N, C-alpha and C positions, 0 to 999 in steps of 0.2 A: 505492499500499500504507499510505502514512502517514497518507493523507485518513482510510483504512479504519480503522485501529488509531486515532486521535484518535477519531475518530466513535464507534467502541466505547467507549472509556474514555471519554468527557467527554459522550456524549445522558444525555439524562435521561430514566429509566424508570419512575421512580416517586414522586411527588410532589417531584421535586425532587433526588432520589437518582440517582447515577449508577454504574454498575457493579461501580467499586472501593468504594464506599462499601457496597454492599448485602454485596458478599462479605465487606468487612472486619466490621461487624455480625454476618454470619452465622457469620465467626471467633469474635468475641470469646461467643458465645453458644454456642457449642460448645466453647469455653475453660471458661467458667462451669459447664454441665450437667456436662461432664467431671468437674470437681472435686468438684462438690456431689455425685455418684451415686458417688463415689469408685472409677472407673473407669480412672483416670491418676493419677498422682502432681501435684505443685504444682509441679513446673519443665514438665511437657508443658503443662499449664492456662495458666502464665505466656507459656510460647511462645507459644500461640495466642490469647489476650489481648493480646500484643505486637502480633502479625502483626496482627490485627484491628485496632489501634490505628492501623497504621501505612497499612493500606491504606485508612480513613478519609480520614487527615490527605493521602493522597494522592489519593483520591478529589476531596477537597474543594480542591487542587492544580489537578487537571486542569478541574476542572468549568469549564464555559460560563458566564460572567458575566452574572447575570439585566440585562435591558435595562429 
């Protein structure tokens, strides 16, 4: 199970990005668009941007180093 989880988190999917970094960029985009369109207040958008940033950092941490 650990090998499967590590493979899912660290596998390069799109141009060197793994699943965590892709989800992080999506969360940041949603937060930015929600605040610009006025659908949510600033704290919600700030939380989504912070969550996205954290996911991108975790994605870089779990990434398989380039050879």
